[in-house]
C-alpha positions in Angstrom: -236.7 19.1 -1.4 -239.5 16.5 -1.2 -237.0 13.8 -2.4 -234.5 14.9 0.3 -237.3 14.8 3.0 -238.4 11.3 1.9 -234.8 9.9 1.8 -234.1 11.5 5.2 -237.2 10.0 6.7 -236.3 6.6 5.4 -232.8 6.9 6.8 -234.1 7.9 10.2 -236.5 4.8 10.3 -233.5 2.6 9.4 -231.4 4.0 12.2 -234.2 3.7 14.7 -234.8 0.0 14.0 -231.2 -1.1 14.5 -230.8 -3.4 17.4 -228.8 -1.7 20.1 -228.9 -0.3 23.6 -231.4 2.4 22.8 -233.7 -0.1 21.1 -233.7 -2.4 24.1 -234.2 0.5 26.5 -237.3 1.6 24.6 -238.8 -1.9 25.0 -237.7 -2.3 28.6 -239.1 1.0 29.8 -242.0 1.1 27.3 -243.5 -2.0 28.9 -244.2 0.0 32.0 -244.3 3.6 30.8 -245.6 3.3 27.2 -245.3 6.3 24.9 -244.1 8.5 27.7 -240.9 6.5 27.9 -240.6 6.7 24.2 -240.9 10.5 24.2 -238.4 10.8 27.0 -235.8 8.5 25.5 -236.3 9.9 22.0 -235.8 13.4 23.3 -232.4 12.4 24.7 -231.5 10.5 21.5 -232.5 13.4 19.2 -230.5 15.9 21.4 -227.4 13.8 21.0 -228.0 13.4 17.3 -228.4 17.1 16.9 -224.9 17.4 18.5 -223.6 14.9 16.0 -225.2 16.7 13.1 -223.7 20.0 14.1 -220.3 18.4 14.3 -220.9 16.8 10.9 -221.9 20.1 9.4 -218.8 21.7 10.8 -216.6 19.0 9.5 -218.1 18.9 6.0 -218.1 22.7 5.7 -214.5 22.9 6.6 -213.8 20.1 4.1 -216.3 21.1 1.4 -213.7 21.8 -1.3 -211.9 18.6 -0.6 -215.2 16.6 -0.6 -216.3 18.2 -3.9 -212.9 17.4 -5.5 -213.0 13.8 -4.4 -216.7 12.9 -4.8 -216.1 9.4 -6.0 -213.8 8.6 -3.1 -216.4 10.1 -0.7 -219.1 7.9 -2.2 -216.8 4.9 -2.2 -215.7 5.2 1.5 -219.2 6.3 2.6 -220.6 3.2 0.8 -218.0 1.0 2.4 -218.8 2.4 5.9 -222.6 1.8 5.4 -222.0 -1.6 3.9 -219.8 -2.7 6.8 -222.3 -1.1 9.2 -225.0 -3.4 7.8 -222.8 -6.5 7.5 -221.4 -6.3 11.0 -224.9 -5.8 12.5 -226.2 -8.8 10.4 -223.5 -11.2 11.5 -223.3 -10.0 15.1 -225.1 -12.6 17.1 -227.5 -11.1 19.7 -229.5 -13.7 21.7 -233.3 -12.9 21.5 -234.4 -12.0 25.1 -237.7 -11.9 26.9 -238.9 -8.7 28.5 -240.8 -8.1 31.7 -242.6 -5.0 32.8 -241.3 -3.2 35.8 -243.6 -2.6 38.7 -242.7 1.1 39.0 -242.9 4.2 36.9 -239.6 5.5 35.6 -238.4 9.0 36.2 -238.9 10.7 32.7 -236.0 13.1 33.2 -233.7 10.1 33.9 -235.0 8.5 30.7 -234.1 11.6 28.7 -230.6 11.4 30.2 -230.4 7.7 29.5 -231.4 8.2 25.8 -228.8 10.9 25.4 -226.0 8.9 27.2 -226.7 5.6 25.3 -226.7 7.4 21.9 -223.8 9.8 22.4 -221.4 7.2 23.8 -221.8 5.1 20.6 -219.1 6.5 18.2 -220.7 4.7 15.3 -223.6 7.2 15.4 -221.2 10.1 14.9 -219.5 8.5 11.9 -222.9 7.5 10.4 -223.9 11.2 10.4 -220.6 12.4 9.0 -220.8 9.7 6.3 -224.3 10.7 5.2 -223.6 14.4 5.4 -220.5 14.0 3.2 -222.6 12.0 0.7 -225.2 14.8 0.7 -222.5 17.3 -0.2 -221.4 15.1 -3.2 -224.9 15.0 -4.4 -224.9 18.8 -4.6 -227.8 19.1 -2.1 -228.4 22.8 -1.2 -228.4 23.8 2.4 -232.2 23.7 2.5 -232.2 20.2 1.1 -229.6 19.0 3.5 -231.5 20.5 6.4 -234.7 18.9 5.1 -233.0 15.5 4.9 -231.6 15.8 8.4 -234.8 17.2 10.0 -236.8 14.4 8.4 -234.3 11.8 9.8 -234.8 13.2 13.3 -238.5 13.3 12.9 -238.6 9.7 11.8 -236.3 8.7 14.7 -238.7 10.3 17.2 -241.8 8.8 15.7 -240.4 5.3 15.5 -239.0 5.3 19.0 -242.2 6.5 20.5 -244.0 3.8 18.5 -241.7 1.1 19.8 -242.3 2.1 23.4 -246.1 2.3 22.8 -246.2 -1.1 21.1 -244.2 -2.6 23.9 -246.8 -1.3 26.4 -249.7 -2.7 24.4 -248.0 -6.1 23.7 -246.7 -6.5 27.2 -244.9 -9.8 27.8 -246.1 -11.1 24.4 -243.3 -9.4 22.7 -241.5 -12.0 20.6 -237.7 -11.6 20.8 -237.2 -13.7 17.7 -239.4 -11.4 15.7 -237.5 -8.3 16.8 -234.3 -10.1 15.9 -235.5 -11.0 12.4 -236.8 -7.4 11.7 -233.4 -6.1 12.7 -231.7 -8.5 10.2 -233.9 -7.1 7.5 -232.9 -3.6 8.3 -229.2 -4.6 8.3 -229.6 -6.1 4.8 -231.2 -2.8 3.7 -228.2 -0.8 4.9 -225.8 -3.2 3.3 -227.6 -2.8 -0.1 -227.5 1.0 0.2 -223.8 0.8 0.9 -223.3 -1.5 -2.1 -225.3 0.9 -4.3 -223.1 3.8 -3.3 -219.9 1.8 -4.0 -221.2 0.8 -7.4 -222.1 4.4 -8.1 -218.7 5.6 -7.2 -217.0 3.0 -9.4 -219.2 3.8 -12.4 -218.3 7.5 -12.0 -214.7 6.6 -12.8 -215.7 5.0 -16.1 -218.2 7.6 -17.3 
């Protein structure tokens, strides 16, 4: 269970550090509202992720026998998805931008809704949860281990997003867009390597 928790926590950190609309919203509103903005946006993101996780659970439970009978294919296609997820993010050019603090305090309820909307309208997030849930099934994780993995992921997402908003508040206009861009590139490479590992694992299963 500790292994599942650790892997889940790492997965959540990786998801949180991907450059995207949620990441930029955390910086934008964090400049003026600090950790409060992070808590509000993270609450919305986690709520939408819980929805995705429930749907992923439903899908994998309905397809459990099929997944178990085709473990190598699940690992292969799951690995390809994560590999492409990383490669597309790595080669997608996003211009580093400068951030300015707003002069007014944001409505926290609106930030919760913003976090939910930005996250739930990105279909990649849903497929990411389905892919990881399917992989957990192939690894014969028990229900407790799967829940431990997923809860650790959500915990990491919340902690990282609050931290991003808090750091934005403290750093103010000194935030370096290029540094953020480079950190994201590193995370994309990590996802690509994880995907490659899963692909190699699937291929080796066919020859052992």
